[in-house]
N, C-alpha and C positions, 0 to 999 in steps of 0.2 A: 485669242482663244483658239485652241486647236480642237477641231471637231470635224466629223464627216458632214458634208453639206447635205442639206435636206433636198428632196426632189424639187421643192418650190424654188429654192435658190439656184439649183442647177438649171431650171427652166429659163432663168434670166441670164445665165452664162452665155457668152458669145453672141450677144445681140449684134445685129449688123451695124457696122460703123463704130465699133468700140474705140476706146481711148487710143488716140494716135498722137503722140507728143510732137511729131514732126509737122503736123498740120496737113500732111498729104493724105491721100486715100488710105483707109484702114486695110484695104485689100492689096496684098503684095502683087507684083507683076505676074507671078506664077500661081496666084490664088492663095487665099488664106490671109490671116491677120498677123502682122509682125508683133512679137511679144518679147518682153524682157526675160532673159534666162541666165542662169549661172551654171555652167557645165563642169563636170569633173572636179568639183570642190573649189572652183574659182571663188575668190572673195567677193567680187563685185558682179553686178548684173549689166548686161548689154542687150540691146534690141537686136538679137542675133537669131532668134528662133521664129519659126512660122507655125501658126496654129490653124487647123482646119476642123470644121465640124462635118462629120459624115454620118450617114445612116446606112445600116446594113441589116437586112431582114427585120426591119421595124425597131432596131436598137440604135440609139444615138451614141456616137463616139466622138472624142476629141483626139486628133492626131497632132502631135507636136513634133516638128521636123527640126533637127539640128543642122547647123551650117555644113557639117561634114557628111551629111546624108543619113546619119542615124535618126531614129525616130522612136517615140513612145506613143502608145494608144491607151486612152482612158475611156472606160464605159461610164456613161452618164445615167443618173436617175435609178440606180439599183436600189429597190425598196429596202429600207433599213440599213443601207450601206453607203449611199451617196455616190461619190466619185471614186472609182477603183481602177487599178491598172488592169488592162484587158489582156495582157500577156506578160509572162515573166514571173519570177518568184518574189520580187520585191513589192511591198505594198506602198501605196501612195499615202503620204501624210499631208493633210490639208489644213492650212491656217488661214482664217478669215481676217483680212486687213481692211474691211470696209468696202472700198471701191474695187478691190481685186482680192483674189485668193492666191496664197503661195502654196504650190504643190511641190513636195519634195519626194523624190524616189532615189534612194541611194545617195550619191554625191551630186545629183542634178536637182536644180530648183527652177521652177517656172512661175511667172506671175501671170495668172489668167484673169482677164477682166470680168467684172460682174456689173451689170447695169440694170 
C-alpha cells in the first residue's frame, strides 16, 4: 500500500537499535544506522547507506547518506503530509512494507526501519 506515513507511524521510525541484520551495533562507526538502499536505478539493495535522525529548530529530519558522499534530507511528521523531501524538486514516494518503509526519490530507493 502506497501512502504518506501518518505522524504516529513516523514517531516510531528510527527507534534506537533498529534492525541490524549483521548482529553488530545498529550505529555505524561514524554515527547513524546502516540501511539498505538501491541507488541510481540499481536492481538490488545493499546495506550501503547511513541514516541519521537530526533535529533543527524543533523540526525532525532524517538524513540518508550515500557511500559517495551524496545525501538526501527528509522532514518527519509534516501534518497532513507525513514524510517529505526537505530539499529538491523531487517528491518522496513512501510504501509501507510492515517492518520497514520503502522511500523512493527519483531513481534512488531506501528501506527505512519502522519499529
